[in-house]
Residue frames as qw, qx, qy, qz and C-alpha x, y, z in Angstrom:
[[0.447, 0.355, 0.343, -0.746, 18.56, -9.57, 1.83],
 [0.381, 0.209, 0.862, 0.260, 16.38, -11.67, -0.43],
 [0.038, -0.236, -0.527, -0.816, 14.11, -10.71, -3.26],
 [0.330, -0.650, -0.674, -0.116, 11.01, -11.11, -1.07],
 [0.399, -0.610, -0.300, 0.616, 12.39, -8.65, 1.48],
 [0.188, -0.169, 0.263, 0.931, 13.38, -6.10, -1.20],
 [0.146, -0.407, -0.666, -0.608, 9.98, -6.41, -2.90],
 [0.382, -0.690, -0.598, 0.141, 8.19, -5.98, 0.43],
 [0.339, -0.488, -0.117, 0.796, 10.27, -2.90, 1.20],
 [0.067, 0.070, 0.458, 0.884, 9.41, -1.40, -2.20],
 [0.278, -0.564, -0.684, -0.370, 5.69, -2.00, -1.71],
 [0.429, -0.665, -0.462, 0.400, 5.83, -0.61, 1.83],
 [0.287, -0.267, 0.087, 0.916, 7.69, 2.46, 0.58],
 [0.096, -0.299, -0.551, -0.773, 5.00, 3.12, -2.03],
 [0.391, -0.642, -0.657, -0.063, 2.28, 2.64, 0.58],
 [0.408, -0.559, -0.289, 0.661, 3.95, 5.13, 2.92],
 [0.170, -0.081, 0.259, 0.947, 4.40, 7.73, 0.17],
 [0.250, -0.404, -0.585, -0.658, 0.73, 7.54, -0.81],
 [0.536, -0.602, -0.582, -0.110, -0.87, 6.91, 2.56],
 [0.569, -0.511, -0.354, 0.538, 1.26, 8.36, 5.38],
 [0.288, -0.214, 0.073, 0.931, 2.21, 11.61, 3.68],
 [0.088, -0.410, -0.564, -0.711, -1.23, 12.44, 2.29],
 [0.295, -0.092, 0.332, -0.891, -4.01, 14.47, 3.78],
 [0.447, 0.224, 0.768, -0.400, -7.42, 13.10, 4.65],
 [0.592, 0.592, 0.038, -0.546, -8.97, 14.26, 1.38],
 [0.384, 0.538, -0.697, -0.277, -6.36, 12.47, -0.72],
 [0.166, -0.129, 0.958, -0.194, -6.78, 9.30, 1.34],
 [0.567, 0.393, 0.526, -0.497, -10.53, 9.35, 0.69],
 [0.562, 0.633, -0.276, -0.454, -9.97, 9.85, -3.05],
 [0.176, 0.430, -0.880, -0.097, -7.44, 6.98, -3.19],
 [0.330, 0.060, 0.884, -0.325, -9.80, 4.65, -1.29],
 [0.617, 0.512, 0.276, -0.529, -12.74, 5.51, -3.54],
 [0.481, 0.607, -0.521, -0.358, -10.66, 4.91, -6.68],
 [0.012, 0.296, -0.954, 0.057, -9.39, 1.58, -5.33],
 [0.445, 0.223, 0.759, -0.420, -12.88, 0.42, -4.37],
 [0.605, 0.587, 0.068, -0.534, -14.54, 1.55, -7.62],
 [0.467, 0.583, -0.608, -0.270, -11.90, -0.07, -9.81],
 [0.975, -0.135, -0.115, -0.131, -11.82, -3.24, -7.72],
 [0.560, 0.509, -0.515, 0.403, -8.11, -2.86, -6.99],
 [0.404, -0.610, 0.425, -0.532, -8.72, -2.65, -3.24],
 [0.969, -0.154, 0.029, -0.192, -9.27, -6.42, -3.06],
 [0.902, 0.146, -0.179, 0.366, -5.70, -7.40, -4.04],
 [0.343, 0.629, -0.256, 0.649, -3.84, -4.24, -3.01],
 [0.479, -0.698, 0.213, -0.488, -4.93, -3.80, 0.60],
 [0.941, -0.317, 0.119, 0.024, -3.91, -7.32, 1.70],
 [0.784, 0.381, -0.098, 0.481, -0.68, -7.02, -0.32],
 [0.071, 0.733, -0.251, 0.628, 0.22, -3.76, 1.44],
 [0.703, -0.595, 0.194, -0.337, -0.65, -5.28, 4.82],
 [0.979, -0.059, 0.040, 0.188, 1.48, -8.40, 4.19],
 [0.610, 0.526, -0.166, 0.569, 4.44, -6.37, 2.91],
 [0.221, -0.770, 0.257, -0.541, 4.32, -4.17, 5.99],
 [0.875, -0.432, 0.177, -0.130, 4.44, -7.29, 8.20],
 [0.906, 0.206, -0.034, 0.368, 7.45, -8.63, 6.26],
 [0.327, 0.684, -0.208, 0.618, 9.35, -5.34, 6.51],
 [0.416, -0.669, 0.340, -0.514, 8.67, -4.97, 10.22]]
């Protein structure tokens, strides 16, 4: 397993812990924080790409 695969698995694991195991209210708070801080622009595509690599 290469470094790209391990990195993608780490990112996907973080995404699952924040997104899949959270309630609707926490998801809204996380999205608002990401949008307000401008972090949504790089993080959402990064999470999407890492999920594609892992799967």
